[in-house]
NUTOR-599658 format. One record per residue (C-alpha): residue in three letters; x, y, z. Coordinates in steps of 0.2 Angstrom, whole numbers, padded with zeros to 4 digits, always signed. Each point is the difference from the previous one (the first is absolute). Example, Ala and Ser with C-alpha at 12.3 -4.5 7.8 and 13.67 -1.06 7.14 Angstrom:
<atoms>
Ala+0062-0022+0039 Ser+0006+0017-0003 
</atoms>
This chain:
<atoms>
Met+0064-0005-0107 Glu+0005-0003+0018 Arg+0011-0013-0007 His+0010+0015-0010 Leu+0000+0013+0013 Gly+0006-0015+0012 Asp+0014-0003-0011 Trp+0006+0019-0005 Met-0001+0004+0019 Arg+0012-0016+0003 Ser+0012+0006-0011 Lys+0000+0018+0003 Leu+0002-0001+0021 Pro+0006-0013+0013 Phe-0011-0014+0001 Ala-0006+0004+0018 Val-0003+0018-0007 Ser-0011-0008-0015 Glu-0010-0010+0010 Leu-0004+0011+0015 Val-0008+0011-0017 Met-0010-0011-0006 Phe-0007-0006+0017 Leu-0005+0017+0002 Leu-0006+0003-0019 Lys-0010-0016+0003 Gln-0007+0006+0017 Gly-0007+0016-0007 Trp-0006-0010-0017 Ala-0011-0013+0013 Ser-0005+0017+0008 Leu-0006+0007-0017 Phe-0019+0001+0007 Gly+0002+0007+0017 Gly+0012+0012-0008 Leu-0012+0009-0013 Leu-0013-0001+0017 Leu+0012+0009+0011 Ile+0004+0014-0016 Ala-0017+0003-0003 Met-0003+0003+0020 Val+0013+0013-0002 Val-0002+0008-0015 Thr-0021+0000+0003 Ala+0004+0009+0014 Arg+0010+0014-0004 Leu-0014+0002-0015 Trp-0016-0003+0003 Gln-0012+0014+0004 Ala-0017-0001+0011 Asp-0009+0008-0014 Trp+0002-0015-0012 Pro-0012-0010-0007 Ile+0007-0014+0005 Ala+0004-0005+0018 Arg+0020-0002+0006 Tyr-0004-0020+0004 Asp-0010-0003-0012 Ala+0013+0005-0014 Leu+0014-0012+0009 Leu-0015-0015-0001 Ile+0000+0002-0018 Trp+0018+0002-0002 Ala+0002-0018+0011 Val-0013-0009-0010 Phe+0010+0005-0016 Leu+0014-0004+0006 Gln-0007-0018+0002 Val-0006-0001-0019 Leu+0016+0007-0004 Phe+0011-0013+0008 Leu-0009-0016-0006 Leu-0002+0008-0015 Phe+0017+0000-0004 Arg+0003-0016+0011 Leu+0009+0010+0015 Glu-0011-0011+0008 Ser-0006-0016-0003 Trp-0019-0004+0003 Arg+0008-0014+0014 Glu+0005+0014+0008 Ala-0013+0012-0002 Arg-0011-0012+0010 Val+0013+0003+0016 Ile-0002+0017-0002 Leu-0020-0001+0001 Leu+0003-0008+0015 Phe+0011+0011+0007 His-0013+0016-0005 Leu-0014-0011+0010 Thr+0008-0002+0016 Gly+0010+0018+0001 Thr-0019+0008-0004 Ala-0006-0010+0012 Met+0012+0004+0014 Glu+0000+0021-0007 Ile-0018-0001+0002 Phe+0002-0007+0019 Lys+0014+0013+0003 Val-0008+0015-0004 Asn-0014-0003+0008 Ala+0010-0006+0016 Gly+0011+0016-0001 Ser+0016-0005-0003 Trp+0000+0009-0014 Ala-0010+0013-0015 Tyr+0000+0006-0016 Pro-0006+0017+0001 Gly-0004+0003-0020 Asp-0014-0001-0008 Gly-0005-0010-0014 Leu-0015-0007-0007 Phe+0007-0020+0001 Lys+0000-0002+0016 Leu-0005-0015+0013 Trp-0004+0005+0019 Gly+0014+0012+0001 Val+0010-0007-0010 Pro+0006+0003-0021 Leu+0000-0016-0009 Tyr+0015+0003-0008 Ser+0009-0005+0018 Gly-0002-0018-0006 Phe+0015+0005-0014 Met+0009+0004+0014 Tyr-0001-0018+0007 Ala+0002-0009-0020 Ala+0015+0013-0002 Val+0010-0011+0015 Gly-0010-0015-0010 Ser+0006+0006-0016 Tyr+0019+0000+0007 Met-0003-0017+0008 Ala-0003-0008-0015 Arg+0012+0008-0013 Val+0016-0001+0013 Ile-0003-0019+0002 Arg-0003-0002-0020 Leu+0017+0012-0005 Phe+0012-0006+0013 Glu-0005-0021-0001 Met-0003+0000+0017 Arg-0001-0014+0011 Phe-0005-0002+0017 Ala+0009-0013+0011 Pro+0000-0010+0010 Tyr-0020+0005+0002 Pro-0009-0003+0017 Pro-0017-0012-0003 Phe-0011+0012-0010 Trp-0014-0001+0013 Met+0010+0007+0013 Thr+0004+0015-0012 Val-0020+0003-0003 Val-0002-0001+0017 Leu+0013+0013+0005 Ala-0008+0010-0014 Gly-0020+0000+0006 Ala+0005+0003+0019 Ile+0012+0017-0007 Tyr-0014+0006-0010 Val-0013-0004+0013 Asn+0012+0010+0014 Phe-0002+0015-0011 Phe-0018+0000+0002 Ala-0001-0009+0018 His+0011+0011+0010 His-0011+0012+0000 Phe-0014-0011+0011 Val+0014-0011+0010 Met+0019+0001+0004 Asp+0010+0003-0015 Ile+0013-0017-0003 Arg+0011+0006-0013 Met+0017-0002+0011 Gly-0004-0018-0001 Leu-0004+0003-0018 Phe+0016+0007-0003 Ala+0007-0015+0011 Ala-0011-0014-0013 Thr+0008+0009-0016 Ile+0018-0004+0008 Val-0002-0018+0006 Ile-0012-0005-0017 Phe+0012+0009-0010 Ala+0019-0001+0005 Arg+0006-0012-0009 Thr-0008+0004-0017 Arg+0010+0008-0013 Val-0005+0010-0015 Trp+0009-0007-0015 Tyr+0004+0015-0012 Arg+0006+0000-0017 Ile+0009+0016-0009 Gly+0006-0006-0017 Arg+0008-0015+0002 Asp+0005-0002+0019 Asp-0010-0004+0015 Tyr-0002+0008+0018 Trp-0008+0001+0015 Met-0008+0008+0012 Pro-0009-0006+0016 Leu-0020+0002-0003 Pro-0003+0009+0020 Val+0015+0013-0007 Ala-0007+0003-0018 Ala-0016+0003+0008 Phe+0006+0012+0012 Leu+0011+0009-0014 Ser-0018+0003-0010 Ser-0008+0007+0014 Ile+0015+0014+0001 Phe-0006+0003-0020 Leu-0018-0001+0005 Trp+0000+0013+0014 Leu+0010+0012-0010 Ala-0015-0002-0014 Glu-0013+0004+0015 Asn+0009+0018+0003 Ile-0001+0003-0018 Gly-0020-0002+0003 Thr-0001+0007+0017 Ala+0010+0015-0008 Thr-0011+0005-0016 Lys-0016-0002+0013 Thr-0004-0015-0009 Trp-0005-0008+0016 Leu+0006+0005+0019 Tyr+0000-0008+0015 Thr-0010+0005+0015 Gly+0009+0016+0009 Gln+0012-0002-0015 Ser+0003+0017-0010 Thr+0010-0002-0017 Ser+0015+0007+0007 Asp+0003-0014+0011 Trp+0007-0015-0001 Val-0011-0017+0000 Ser+0005-0009+0015 Leu+0014-0015-0002 Ala-0013-0010+0010 Lys-0007-0001-0017 Met+0012-0007-0008 Gly-0002-0015+0012 Ser-0020+0000-0005 Trp+0008-0002-0020 Tyr+0013-0012+0006 Leu-0014-0014+0008 Leu-0011+0006-0016 Leu+0012-0006-0013 Tyr-0002-0017+0007 Val-0019+0000-0004 Ser+0005+0007-0017 Phe+0013-0013-0002 Val-0010-0015+0004 Thr-0013+0007-0009 Val+0009+0000-0019 Thr+0006-0020+0008 Leu-0018+0000-0001 Val+0002-0002-0022 Phe+0018-0002+0001 Arg+0004-0015+0007 Asp+0013-0007-0011 Met+0015+0012+0007 Leu-0001-0008+0016 Tyr+0011-0015+0006 Pro-0003-0010+0016 Gln+0020-0003+0001 Pro+0015+0009-0001 Trp+0005+0006-0018 Ser+0016+0006-0006 Gln+0007+0005-0017 Lys+0010-0015-0003 Ala-0014-0009+0003 Ala-0011+0008-0009 Pro-0006-0006-0018 Gln-0002-0017+0009 Gln-0011+0009+0013 Asp-0011+0010-0014 Asp-0003-0017-0010 Asn-0006-0009+0016 Lys-0012+0017+0005 Arg-0003-0003-0020 Gly-0007-0017+0002 Glu-0008+0002+0016 His-0010+0014-0006 His-0005-0012-0014 Asp-0006-0011+0011 Gln-0011+0009+0008 Val-0007+0006-0015 Glu-0004-0017-0007 
</atoms>
């Protein structure tokens, strides 16, 4: 279907325009899980009544579970990708419980399925990020090269994750972490394919652009009273500083994905001309590791 749509686009539109349209369509398809969650937040915020027999947060949880089942049933996600999403769910829920009880933000609505003030559906918001990352890597046949030493990326992701907790008690080191993301990933390119052609983007730029869209999605969450930051009203925009938080969290998310998906990481520079040989070498290395 994607190939036929791409061929039709290229026959009707200038090449550059058709590539841009296909890029946007594939991005939208990759973020389907998160998009359907946001739609549910908007719809329930407008329709839900306090006297209904089920709380809004519980309805959102049921909807999220239903979506996850459908995605697996119709193979929109593989079981391998579901393992990534489970990791996001667990780490995200742990952060939510800590942050809510630390007073960073709150979930003002009622709900039966709440744990220390955090509705259980909130973990699916982090899972939506995991779903997007796993699907976008597959849909765009992404490659990351030259990729820094894997242990270094795991240490960076761990430091970022710990800082989200530790800065409540000790000095916030996020400025150093911002610098570390640039130093470690400065040479890393995200190679992605649209149709028959490959393109690339520096990984830090890709993380920054993604953080903008997550910040916009977060504004939908606060506007619909799904959650609120301390001192914020529903008419206030989320602070731009939160975009920086999302930028850092995206590195945690990305490294989490690489714990399961290691075959798209290349230690050497990757190019479109050398792609077939490099892919063959990668498959051989992976086969040797399995054996």
